[in-house]
C-alpha positions as CSV (number, residue, x, y, z in Angstrom):
1,M,95.1,125.5,86.9
2,G,95.6,123.1,83.5
3,Y,96.4,119.4,84.0
4,E,97.5,117.2,81.3
5,T,97.2,113.4,82.6
6,V,93.7,114.1,83.8
7,L,90.7,116.1,83.0
8,Y,89.0,118.4,85.3
9,E,85.9,119.7,84.4
10,K,83.2,121.5,86.9
11,S,79.1,121.7,86.2
12,K,76.0,122.1,88.4
13,G,78.5,121.7,91.6
14,I,79.8,118.7,90.3
15,A,83.4,118.2,89.5
16,T,84.6,115.4,87.4
17,V,88.4,114.1,87.3
18,T,89.2,111.9,84.2
19,F,92.3,109.9,84.1
20,N,93.5,111.1,80.8
21,R,96.4,108.3,79.6
22,P,94.2,106.0,77.5
23,D,97.0,104.8,75.4
24,K,98.6,103.6,78.9
25,L,95.2,102.4,80.6
26,N,95.0,105.4,82.5
27,A,98.1,104.2,84.7
28,L,99.3,106.2,87.6
29,N,102.8,108.0,86.8
30,D,104.6,110.8,88.8
31,S,102.6,113.5,86.4
32,M,99.0,112.3,87.6
33,Q,100.2,111.8,91.0
34,E,101.1,115.3,91.3
35,E,97.9,116.7,89.4
36,L,96.2,114.6,91.5
37,M,97.5,116.2,94.7
38,G,96.7,119.3,93.3
39,I,92.9,118.5,92.3
40,F,92.6,116.9,96.0
41,E,93.4,120.3,97.5
42,E,91.3,122.6,94.8
43,V,88.3,120.5,95.5
44,A,88.4,120.8,99.1
45,K,88.5,124.7,99.1
46,D,86.2,125.1,96.3
47,D,82.6,125.5,97.9
48,G,81.2,125.7,94.3
49,V,81.8,122.0,94.2
50,R,79.6,119.6,96.0
51,V,80.2,116.3,94.7
52,L,83.2,114.9,93.3
53,V,83.2,112.1,90.4
54,F,86.5,110.2,89.4
55,T,86.3,108.1,86.2
56,G,88.9,107.2,83.4
57,K,88.9,108.0,79.3
58,G,88.8,104.8,77.2
59,R,88.4,101.4,78.3
60,A,90.1,101.4,81.5
61,F,89.4,103.4,84.7
62,S,92.8,103.0,85.8
63,A,95.2,99.9,85.3
64,G,97.1,100.9,88.2
65,A,100.7,102.0,88.4
66,D,102.9,102.5,85.4
67,I,104.8,99.8,85.8
68,G,107.8,100.9,83.7
69,Q,108.3,103.8,85.6
70,R,107.7,102.9,89.2
71,F,109.1,99.2,89.7
72,L,112.0,99.0,87.0
73,D,115.1,99.8,89.1
74,P,113.4,103.0,90.7
75,I,116.4,104.1,92.6
76,E,118.4,104.5,89.4
77,K,115.6,105.9,87.4
78,S,115.3,108.3,90.5
79,R,118.7,109.3,90.0
80,K,118.1,110.0,86.2
81,G,115.4,112.4,87.3
82,E,112.7,109.8,85.5
83,V,111.0,108.9,88.8
84,N,110.4,111.1,92.0
85,L,110.4,108.8,95.0
86,A,109.6,111.2,97.4
87,L,106.6,112.0,95.3
88,M,105.4,108.2,95.3
89,H,105.8,107.9,99.0
90,T,104.1,111.5,99.6
91,F,101.1,110.5,97.4
92,T,99.8,107.5,99.8
93,R,101.2,109.1,103.2
94,V,99.4,112.6,102.4
95,G,97.4,111.9,99.4
96,V,95.1,109.3,101.1
97,P,94.2,111.4,104.3
98,A,93.8,114.5,101.6
99,L,91.3,112.6,99.2
100,K,89.4,111.2,102.6
101,G,89.2,114.6,104.2
102,I,87.2,116.2,101.4
103,E,84.1,116.6,103.0
104,K,82.0,116.6,99.9
105,P,80.6,113.2,98.8
106,I,83.3,111.4,96.0
107,L,81.8,108.8,93.5
108,A,83.9,106.5,91.6
109,M,82.5,106.0,87.9
110,V,84.4,102.6,87.0
111,N,83.9,102.7,83.3
112,G,86.4,99.7,82.6
113,T,89.6,97.8,84.3
114,A,90.3,98.7,87.8
115,V,93.3,97.3,89.0
116,G,95.9,98.2,91.5
117,F,95.7,101.7,92.3
118,G,92.5,101.9,89.9
119,C,91.0,99.7,92.4
120,T,92.3,101.3,95.8
121,L,91.4,104.8,94.7
122,G,87.8,103.5,94.3
123,L,88.0,101.8,97.9
124,V,88.6,105.7,99.2
125,C,85.7,106.8,97.4
126,D,82.2,107.0,99.3
127,I,80.1,105.5,96.7
128,R,81.3,103.1,93.7
129,I,79.2,102.7,90.4
130,A,80.5,100.0,88.0
131,A,80.1,99.5,84.3
132,E,79.1,95.9,83.4
133,S,82.3,95.3,81.8
134,A,84.6,96.5,84.8
135,R,87.2,94.4,86.4
136,F,88.6,94.7,89.9
137,G,91.9,93.4,90.9
138,L,94.5,94.0,93.8
139,G,97.5,92.0,92.2
140,F,100.3,93.7,94.4
141,V,101.3,90.1,95.9
142,R,102.0,89.3,91.9
143,L,104.6,91.9,91.9
144,G,106.2,91.1,95.1
145,V,104.8,94.4,96.8
146,T,102.2,95.2,99.2
147,P,98.8,97.1,99.3
148,E,98.9,100.7,99.5
149,F,97.0,104.0,99.3
150,G,94.9,102.9,102.3
151,S,93.8,99.5,101.0
152,T,94.4,97.6,104.0
153,Y,92.1,100.0,105.9
154,F,89.3,100.3,103.4
155,L,89.3,96.7,101.9
156,P,87.9,95.0,105.1
157,R,85.8,97.4,106.1
158,L,84.1,97.0,102.6
159,V,84.2,93.5,101.8
160,G,84.9,92.1,105.0
161,L,88.2,90.4,106.3
162,G,88.0,87.0,104.6
163,N,87.2,88.5,101.6
164,A,89.6,91.1,101.6
165,L,92.6,88.6,102.4
166,E,91.5,86.3,99.7
167,L,91.6,89.0,97.2
168,L,95.1,90.4,98.3
169,F,96.6,86.8,99.0
170,T,95.5,85.6,95.4
171,G,95.4,88.7,93.4
172,K,92.5,87.5,91.4
173,I,90.6,89.8,88.9
174,I,86.9,89.6,89.9
175,S,84.0,91.0,87.8
176,A,81.7,93.7,88.6
177,A,79.1,91.4,89.5
178,E,81.4,89.7,92.1
179,A,82.8,93.2,93.7
180,K,79.2,93.9,94.3
181,E,78.2,90.9,95.9
182,M,81.0,90.8,98.3
183,G,80.2,95.1,98.8
184,M,83.0,96.5,97.0
185,V,80.5,98.3,94.8
186,N,76.9,100.0,95.1
187,H,75.8,99.5,91.9
188,V,76.5,97.5,88.7
189,I,75.1,99.3,85.6
190,P,74.9,98.4,81.9
191,D,77.6,100.3,80.0
192,G,75.8,102.7,77.7
193,E,73.9,103.7,81.1
194,L,76.5,104.3,83.6
195,A,77.2,108.0,83.2
196,S,73.5,108.7,83.1
197,F,72.9,106.8,86.2
198,T,76.1,108.1,88.0
199,Y,75.2,112.0,87.1
200,D,71.5,111.6,88.3
201,M,72.8,110.3,91.4
202,A,75.4,112.8,91.7
203,E,72.8,115.9,90.7
204,T,70.6,114.5,93.6
205,I,73.5,114.9,96.0
206,A,74.3,118.0,94.7
207,Q,71.2,119.5,95.4
208,A,70.7,118.4,99.0
209,P,72.0,121.1,101.6
210,P,75.9,120.9,101.4
211,L,76.3,121.2,105.1
212,S,73.8,118.4,105.9
213,I,75.7,116.4,103.7
214,R,79.1,117.1,105.0
215,M,78.3,116.6,108.5
216,I,76.3,113.0,107.2
217,K,79.7,112.1,105.8
218,R,82.0,113.0,109.0
219,G,79.6,111.2,111.1
220,I,79.4,107.7,109.1
221,Y,83.5,107.9,109.0
222,Q,84.0,108.6,112.5
223,G,81.4,106.3,113.7
224,I,83.2,103.5,112.3
225,D,85.5,103.7,114.9
226,A,83.9,105.6,117.9
227,D,82.1,104.5,120.6
228,L,78.4,104.3,120.8
229,A,78.2,107.1,123.8
230,S,80.3,109.2,122.1
231,Q,78.6,108.9,118.5
232,V,75.5,109.7,120.1
233,L,76.5,113.1,121.6
234,W,78.1,113.9,118.4
235,E,75.0,113.4,116.5
236,H,72.9,115.5,119.0
237,L,75.1,118.6,119.1
238,V,75.4,118.5,115.1
239,F,71.7,118.1,114.6
240,N,71.0,121.2,117.0
241,T,73.5,123.0,115.2
242,A,71.8,122.1,111.8
243,R,68.6,123.2,113.0
244,Q,69.6,127.1,113.2
245,T,71.0,126.9,109.7
246,E,69.0,128.8,106.6
247,D,69.0,125.6,104.8
248,H,67.1,124.1,107.4
249,L,64.6,126.6,107.5
250,E,64.3,126.3,103.7
251,G,63.5,122.6,103.8
252,V,60.9,123.0,106.4
253,N,59.4,125.7,104.0
254,A,59.5,124.2,101.0
255,F,58.2,120.8,102.4
256,L,55.0,123.0,103.7
257,E,54.8,124.8,100.7
258,K,55.2,121.7,98.3
259,R,57.7,123.0,96.3
260,H,61.3,122.0,95.5
261,P,64.0,123.6,98.1
262,E,67.0,125.6,96.9
263,F,69.9,124.9,99.6
264,K,72.6,127.5,99.4
265,G,75.1,125.8,102.2
266,K,74.0,128.4,104.9
């Protein structure tokens, strides 16, 4: 399937989604919402994809929503067919669970400005790697609206309650270094090294046994809200299931034979 507002590429088990509206700082519009929904579904079903990477074309990751389309009299624009209000609501209500439901690791390679949607989408990802020049902001309060795309769920879990409220109450912009200090991003990398660092990590993950990776991701996220006894029982069941896979046997044999394993997801 072809896309216009995003670029979609696959290589070595890694799928890359690049926001492709550089003249608008990769702002989210109806077309991008619709295309991203299609990509979420495509990635979830494609066994050839082991890791998903998001990034932006040009100097921004994403500057948030296309304000002219989404917030300037959206009801009137909806009547004229210029904005799809139903799609706007569906993108958050369905899009967040769809993206989070992808059992493959998701990396945000934040190459520049990441505000509004650009920041909230990154929060849904599993790992965030930022260029030194990146900036983050959740300025919903400045527009008289409220946070979306699951940010009130994910943000406090990453940065803590006080930091989350400060960011949302003030709408301030923070540097990549500040974002790392509060736990919003995993790594801050010099701009010229961002891609190589991110794809080195993505390739390492893509070469791991995909069934193990999926179960690790599922276990971590369900464990956030689970009680200890239930989570330990789940770990026991999944561990014993993993021991019966071909990838487990390959991993053991590769270790004993002192060679690099070749995992096939079986």
